[in-house]
C-alpha positions as CSV (number, residue, x, y, z in Angstrom):
1,M,33.3,-8.8,-23.6
2,T,33.3,-8.4,-27.3
3,N,34.8,-11.1,-29.3
4,M,34.8,-13.5,-26.3
5,V,32.5,-16.2,-25.3
6,K,30.1,-15.0,-22.6
7,K,30.3,-16.1,-19.2
8,H,27.4,-18.4,-18.6
9,M,25.9,-18.1,-15.0
10,V,23.1,-20.3,-13.7
11,I,20.7,-18.9,-11.0
12,V,18.9,-21.5,-8.9
13,G,15.6,-20.2,-7.8
14,G,13.0,-18.0,-9.7
15,G,11.6,-15.9,-6.8
16,I,12.1,-12.2,-6.4
17,T,15.9,-12.6,-5.6
18,G,16.4,-14.9,-8.5
19,V,14.7,-12.9,-11.0
20,T,16.2,-9.6,-9.9
21,S,19.6,-11.3,-9.9
22,A,19.0,-12.6,-13.4
23,Y,18.1,-9.2,-14.6
24,A,20.9,-7.4,-13.1
25,L,23.5,-10.0,-14.5
26,A,22.0,-9.9,-18.0
27,Q,22.3,-6.2,-18.0
28,Q,26.0,-6.8,-17.5
29,G,26.2,-8.7,-20.7
30,L,26.4,-12.1,-19.2
31,Q,24.7,-15.2,-20.4
32,V,22.1,-16.2,-17.8
33,T,20.0,-19.3,-17.3
34,L,17.3,-19.3,-14.4
35,I,16.3,-22.6,-13.0
36,E,12.8,-22.7,-11.2
37,K,10.8,-25.7,-10.2
38,N,7.5,-24.2,-10.5
39,R,5.7,-23.6,-13.9
40,Y,6.1,-19.8,-13.5
41,P,8.4,-17.6,-11.6
42,G,7.4,-16.1,-8.2
43,M,5.0,-18.9,-7.2
44,E,6.3,-19.5,-3.7
45,T,7.4,-17.0,-1.1
46,S,7.1,-14.2,-3.8
47,Y,3.5,-15.0,-4.7
48,A,1.3,-13.3,-2.0
49,N,3.4,-11.5,0.5
50,G,2.5,-8.2,2.3
51,G,3.1,-6.2,-0.9
52,Q,5.2,-3.6,0.8
53,L,8.3,-2.0,-0.4
54,S,8.9,-0.8,3.0
55,A,12.2,0.9,4.2
56,S,10.2,2.0,7.4
57,N,10.0,-1.8,8.2
58,A,13.8,-2.2,8.1
59,E,14.2,-2.7,11.9
60,V,16.0,-6.1,12.4
61,W,14.4,-8.6,14.8
62,T,17.5,-9.1,17.0
63,H,16.3,-7.2,19.9
64,P,15.8,-8.5,23.4
65,S,11.9,-7.9,23.3
66,T,11.7,-10.4,20.4
67,I,13.0,-13.2,22.7
68,I,10.7,-12.1,25.5
69,K,7.7,-12.1,23.3
70,G,8.5,-15.5,21.7
71,L,8.7,-17.1,25.1
72,K,5.5,-15.5,26.3
73,W,3.7,-16.5,23.1
74,M,5.2,-19.8,22.6
75,L,1.9,-21.8,23.6
76,K,-0.6,-19.2,22.2
77,S,-1.6,-20.7,18.7
78,D,-2.9,-17.3,17.4
79,A,0.2,-15.4,18.5
80,P,2.0,-13.0,16.1
81,L,5.1,-14.8,16.7
82,L,4.9,-18.6,17.3
83,M,7.8,-20.9,18.1
84,N,7.5,-24.6,17.9
85,P,9.1,-25.7,21.0
86,A,10.4,-29.0,19.8
87,P,14.1,-28.7,19.4
88,T,16.3,-29.4,16.4
89,W,19.9,-28.8,16.0
90,H,19.2,-26.4,13.1
91,K,16.8,-24.3,15.1
92,L,19.0,-24.2,18.2
93,S,22.0,-23.1,16.2
94,W,19.9,-20.4,14.5
95,I,18.5,-19.2,17.8
96,A,22.0,-19.2,19.4
97,E,23.4,-17.1,16.4
98,F,20.2,-14.9,16.6
99,V,21.0,-14.0,20.2
100,A,24.6,-13.5,19.5
101,A,23.5,-10.8,16.8
102,I,21.7,-8.7,19.5
103,P,24.7,-6.5,20.1
104,R,24.5,-5.4,16.5
105,Y,20.8,-4.6,16.5
106,K,21.3,-0.8,15.9
107,D,24.1,-1.1,13.4
108,N,22.2,-3.7,11.4
109,T,18.8,-1.6,11.5
110,I,20.8,1.3,10.0
111,A,22.5,-0.7,7.3
112,T,19.1,-2.3,6.4
113,T,17.6,0.9,6.1
114,Q,20.3,2.2,3.8
115,L,19.8,-0.9,1.6
116,A,16.1,-0.5,1.4
117,I,16.3,3.1,0.3
118,A,18.9,2.4,-2.4
119,S,16.9,-0.6,-3.6
120,R,13.8,1.5,-4.0
121,E,15.3,3.4,-6.9
122,H,16.3,0.4,-8.8
123,H,12.8,-1.1,-8.3
124,L,11.0,1.9,-9.8
125,A,13.4,2.4,-12.6
126,W,13.3,-1.2,-13.7
127,A,9.5,-1.1,-13.6
128,K,9.3,2.0,-15.6
129,A,11.9,1.0,-18.1
130,E,10.3,-2.4,-18.6
131,G,6.7,-1.3,-18.5
132,I,5.6,-3.6,-15.5
133,D,2.1,-3.1,-14.1
134,F,2.2,-4.2,-10.6
135,D,-0.5,-2.5,-8.8
136,H,2.0,0.1,-7.5
137,K,0.6,2.5,-5.0
138,P,3.1,5.2,-4.0
139,K,0.8,6.6,-1.0
140,G,3.2,5.7,1.9
141,I,3.0,3.5,4.9
142,L,1.3,4.3,8.2
143,H,2.5,2.5,11.3
144,I,-0.2,2.3,13.9
145,Y,0.0,2.1,17.7
146,R,-2.7,1.5,20.4
147,D,-0.7,2.6,23.4
148,K,2.2,4.7,24.5
149,K,4.6,1.9,25.0
150,G,4.4,0.8,21.6
151,F,4.5,4.4,20.2
152,D,7.5,5.3,22.3
153,Y,9.4,2.2,21.1
154,A,8.7,3.2,17.6
155,G,10.2,6.7,18.3
156,A,13.4,5.0,19.3
157,V,13.3,3.0,16.0
158,S,12.6,6.3,14.0
159,K,16.0,7.5,15.2
160,L,17.6,4.5,13.9
161,L,15.8,4.8,10.4
162,A,16.8,8.6,10.4
163,Q,20.5,7.5,10.8
164,G,20.0,5.3,7.8
165,G,18.5,8.1,5.8
166,L,14.8,7.6,6.0
167,P,12.5,10.3,7.2
168,R,9.3,9.4,8.8
169,R,7.2,11.5,11.0
170,A,4.9,11.0,14.1
171,V,1.3,11.6,13.6
172,T,-1.6,12.0,16.0
173,P,-4.8,10.0,15.9
174,D,-6.5,13.0,13.9
175,E,-3.7,13.0,11.3
176,M,-3.9,9.4,11.0
177,K,-7.8,9.7,10.5
178,A,-6.9,12.2,7.8
179,I,-4.1,10.0,6.2
180,E,-6.5,7.0,6.0
181,P,-10.1,7.8,6.7
182,T,-11.4,4.1,6.5
183,L,-9.3,3.1,9.6
184,Q,-11.6,2.4,12.6
185,G,-10.6,1.9,16.2
186,H,-8.8,3.9,18.9
187,Y,-5.1,4.6,18.5
188,Y,-2.5,6.5,20.7
189,G,-0.6,7.6,17.6
190,G,1.4,6.6,14.6
191,Y,4.3,7.1,12.2
192,F,3.9,7.9,8.6
193,T,6.6,7.1,6.0
194,E,5.6,9.0,2.8
195,S,8.4,7.7,0.6
196,D,7.3,3.9,1.0
197,S,4.8,2.1,-1.4
198,T,3.1,-1.1,-2.0
199,G,2.3,-3.3,-5.0
200,D,1.8,-6.9,-6.0
201,I,5.1,-8.8,-5.7
202,H,3.9,-11.6,-8.0
203,K,3.1,-9.3,-10.8
204,F,6.4,-7.5,-10.2
205,T,8.4,-10.8,-10.3
206,F,6.6,-12.1,-13.3
207,G,6.9,-8.9,-15.3
208,L,10.5,-8.7,-14.7
209,A,11.0,-12.3,-15.7
210,K,9.6,-11.5,-18.9
211,A,11.8,-8.6,-19.2
212,C,14.7,-11.0,-18.4
213,E,13.8,-13.1,-21.3
214,R,13.8,-10.0,-23.7
215,L,17.3,-9.6,-22.5
216,G,18.2,-13.1,-23.5
217,V,17.9,-15.0,-20.1
218,K,16.9,-18.6,-20.6
219,I,14.2,-19.5,-17.9
220,L,13.9,-23.4,-17.3
221,T,10.7,-23.8,-15.4
222,E,9.3,-27.0,-14.1
223,H,12.8,-28.1,-13.5
224,Q,13.7,-29.7,-10.1
225,V,17.2,-29.1,-8.9
226,L,18.5,-32.5,-7.4
227,N,22.0,-31.5,-6.6
228,V,24.7,-28.9,-7.4
229,A,28.5,-29.0,-7.6
230,S,31.4,-26.9,-8.4
231,N,35.2,-27.4,-8.8
232,G,35.9,-23.8,-8.7
233,K,35.9,-23.4,-12.6
234,T,32.7,-25.2,-13.7
235,A,29.5,-25.4,-11.8
236,T,27.1,-28.3,-12.5
237,V,23.5,-28.6,-11.8
238,Q,21.6,-31.9,-12.0
239,V,17.9,-31.3,-12.8
240,Q,14.8,-33.4,-13.4
241,H,12.2,-32.3,-15.9
242,A,9.3,-34.3,-17.3
243,G,10.8,-37.4,-15.8
244,Q,14.1,-37.1,-17.4
245,T,17.3,-36.3,-15.5
246,E,20.2,-34.4,-16.9
247,T,23.3,-32.4,-15.7
248,L,23.9,-29.1,-17.0
249,S,27.3,-27.1,-16.9
250,F,28.1,-23.4,-16.4
251,D,30.9,-21.1,-15.6
252,G,29.4,-20.1,-12.4
253,I,26.5,-20.5,-10.1
254,V,24.2,-18.1,-8.0
255,I,22.1,-19.6,-5.2
256,C,18.7,-17.8,-4.8
257,A,16.7,-20.6,-3.6
258,G,15.1,-19.2,-0.5
259,V,14.8,-21.7,2.5
260,H,16.3,-24.4,0.2
261,G,19.5,-22.6,-0.1
262,R,20.9,-24.2,3.1
263,G,21.2,-27.6,1.7
264,L,22.5,-26.4,-1.7
265,A,25.1,-24.3,-0.1
266,A,26.3,-27.4,1.9
267,Q,26.7,-29.3,-1.5
268,L,28.9,-26.4,-2.6
269,G,31.0,-26.4,0.6
270,D,29.4,-23.3,2.3
271,R,27.5,-22.7,5.5
272,L,24.3,-20.8,5.0
273,N,22.2,-20.9,8.3
274,I,18.9,-19.9,6.8
275,Y,15.8,-20.8,8.8
276,P,12.3,-20.9,7.3
277,V,9.9,-18.5,9.1
278,K,6.4,-19.0,7.9
279,G,4.2,-16.0,7.3
280,Y,0.5,-16.1,6.4
281,S,-1.6,-13.7,4.2
282,I,-5.1,-13.4,3.0
283,T,-6.2,-11.6,-0.2
284,V,-9.8,-10.1,0.3
285,G,-11.8,-9.8,-2.8
286,L,-13.5,-6.4,-2.8
287,N,-16.5,-7.6,-4.7
288,D,-18.8,-4.8,-4.1
289,E,-18.7,-0.9,-4.1
290,A,-19.3,-0.7,-0.4
291,S,-16.3,-3.1,0.3
292,Q,-14.1,-1.1,-2.1
293,A,-15.0,2.2,-0.4
294,A,-14.3,0.6,3.0
295,A,-10.9,-0.7,2.5
296,P,-7.8,1.5,2.9
297,Q,-5.9,3.0,0.1
298,V,-2.8,3.7,2.3
299,S,-0.7,0.8,3.4
300,L,-0.7,0.1,7.1
301,L,1.7,-1.8,9.6
302,D,0.1,-2.8,12.8
303,D,3.1,-3.3,15.3
304,E,1.1,-4.9,17.9
305,T,-0.4,-7.6,15.8
306,K,2.5,-7.6,13.3
307,L,0.3,-7.4,10.3
308,V,0.7,-5.3,7.1
309,T,-1.7,-4.4,4.5
310,S,-1.6,-3.4,0.8
311,R,-4.4,-2.2,-1.6
312,L,-3.9,-4.1,-4.8
313,G,-5.9,-2.2,-7.5
314,A,-9.6,-1.7,-7.2
315,D,-10.8,-4.9,-6.0
316,R,-8.1,-6.6,-3.8
317,F,-7.0,-6.0,-0.3
318,R,-4.2,-8.0,1.2
319,V,-3.3,-8.5,5.0
320,A,-0.1,-10.4,5.9
321,G,2.1,-11.1,8.6
322,T,2.9,-13.3,11.8
323,A,6.0,-15.3,12.2
324,E,6.0,-19.1,12.8
325,F,9.2,-21.2,13.5
326,N,8.2,-24.7,12.3
327,G,10.7,-25.9,9.9
328,I,9.8,-26.5,6.2
329,D,6.1,-26.6,6.6
330,L,3.6,-24.8,4.2
331,D,0.4,-26.1,5.9
332,I,-2.2,-23.3,6.0
333,R,-3.5,-23.4,9.6
334,A,-7.0,-22.1,10.3
335,D,-6.0,-20.8,13.9
336,R,-3.2,-18.7,12.1
337,I,-5.6,-17.4,9.4
338,K,-8.4,-16.3,11.7
339,P,-6.7,-13.4,13.4
340,L,-6.1,-11.9,10.0
341,V,-9.8,-12.0,9.2
342,T,-10.7,-10.8,12.6
343,W,-8.4,-8.0,12.3
344,V,-9.9,-6.8,9.1
345,N,-13.5,-7.0,10.6
346,E,-12.5,-4.9,13.5
347,C,-10.4,-2.2,11.7
348,F,-12.3,-2.2,8.4
349,P,-16.0,-3.4,9.4
350,G,-17.3,-2.2,6.0
351,V,-15.2,-4.8,4.1
352,D,-17.1,-7.9,3.3
353,T,-14.6,-10.8,4.2
354,R,-16.5,-13.8,2.8
355,R,-14.0,-14.2,0.1
356,A,-10.5,-14.1,1.8
357,E,-7.9,-16.3,-0.1
358,P,-5.4,-17.7,2.4
359,W,-1.7,-18.3,1.6
360,A,1.4,-19.2,3.5
361,G,5.1,-18.5,2.5
362,L,8.5,-19.3,4.1
363,R,10.7,-16.3,4.6
364,P,14.5,-17.3,4.3
365,M,16.0,-15.8,7.4
366,L,19.7,-15.6,8.6
367,P,20.3,-15.0,12.3
368,N,21.6,-11.5,11.9
369,M,18.7,-10.5,9.6
370,L,21.0,-9.4,6.8
371,P,20.9,-11.0,3.4
372,R,24.0,-13.0,2.4
373,V,25.3,-11.5,-1.0
374,G,28.6,-12.3,-2.5
375,A,31.0,-15.1,-3.1
376,G,31.4,-18.5,-1.6
377,K,34.4,-20.4,-0.9
378,K,34.8,-21.5,-4.5
379,A,35.7,-18.8,-7.1
380,N,32.5,-19.4,-9.3
381,V,29.8,-19.8,-6.5
382,F,27.8,-16.8,-5.5
383,Y,24.9,-16.1,-3.1
384,N,22.0,-13.7,-3.0
385,T,19.6,-15.0,-0.4
386,G,18.4,-14.8,3.2
387,H,16.4,-11.6,2.9
388,G,13.8,-12.6,5.6
389,H,10.7,-10.4,5.7
390,L,12.3,-7.8,3.4
391,G,12.7,-9.8,0.3
392,W,11.1,-7.5,-2.1
393,T,12.2,-4.4,-0.5
394,L,16.0,-5.3,-0.6
395,S,16.1,-7.5,-3.8
396,A,16.9,-4.7,-6.3
397,I,19.9,-3.5,-4.5
398,T,21.2,-6.9,-3.5
399,A,20.9,-7.9,-7.1
400,H,23.0,-5.0,-8.1
401,Q,25.5,-5.8,-5.5
402,L,25.7,-9.6,-6.7
403,A,26.3,-8.3,-10.2
404,G,29.4,-6.3,-8.9
405,H,30.5,-9.3,-7.1
406,V,30.3,-11.5,-10.2
407,M,31.9,-8.9,-12.6
408,A,34.8,-8.5,-10.2
409,A,35.3,-12.2,-10.4
410,V,35.2,-12.1,-14.3
411,Q,37.7,-9.2,-14.3
412,D,39.9,-11.1,-12.0
413,N,39.7,-14.1,-14.2
414,A,38.4,-16.1,-11.3
415,L,35.6,-17.2,-13.5
416,S,37.2,-19.2,-16.4
417,F,35.7,-19.3,-19.9
418,M,33.9,-22.5,-20.9
419,T,34.3,-23.7,-24.4
420,P,31.4,-22.6,-26.9
421,A,30.4,-26.4,-27.0
422,N,29.6,-26.3,-23.4
423,A,28.1,-23.0,-23.2
């Protein structure tokens, strides 16, 4: 790339996938501009998720049992999986493709496991290289089961995870107690993945964004993207900032816009059938010594209630989960938050839950549960999106893959050079 004008790529979306993409592309020597509508990166779905880097949660949802549970829970407001029964063409097309992906359940679970394991190495290496403090806790993840049916199902999933290269072991109730002494209740058994870990996704995203700036990435915050276009050689992005509208030009464009990616892809001539699946979390302030002692250090995943936990430093405890199919809707519903608080009260009764900060985010999910990474129809259009419930877990490896696709296009001269005046 010496003695040449650097290719200038624009990334739309400053969540975890946008920031990891910017980092990976900047490491390849490309000129990168990242556009984010909020004041800081990582303020939406990458703000307060469950906090797990969880290869052990790589099972895709395209299993017949998901359909059965969804129908059973449809009218139960506090159900772990809640589907708004009102039909839309988008929702119906997504569900049809979800059902069509069920035969690939095993293959896609194995593939996702492999991606998650590979991603882990990049995450930890980047955090170490850039000195990012994100409350990382490498204490493993414990999946807990209250009955034999759930435990046996997990055993079948473990075989798929093992095919993907992930060891996890069955543990007895006594072993569960030894792994996490603060956990209360009666359990049939569990599965423990020692290689998984937790942390604060927002701290990681924000820290990596600062690292991107040190690498020369230009981050345009508080810039609302109005529309995007490409003629295959030049990509344009119309943005609004401080009441002013302008059109910016680049060599190529990467869409990392979460649930808003579907509309942007349509403007670029691509179909991206992402559906927003809302998840909720509470961040419990551990304001006294008793609460700090009563909260778990090891991350948990309760498959029955579909809740996950992470201990964030000494004084925060996060509980997150549930899935709600209700379009682009960020309302925080009290009837969806209450089960999270109740769960903490039951499993960790010594934790004071008076200060529990609620949050909701929209997971960008594709019907087959695999992220879309790679080129669009036009030579200078790329995607890294659709990571669903594993956005943080998979983001580093998909950014690495994205960089490979972009650099292949550069080497094939599919990405033309802009003149220095436009760069």
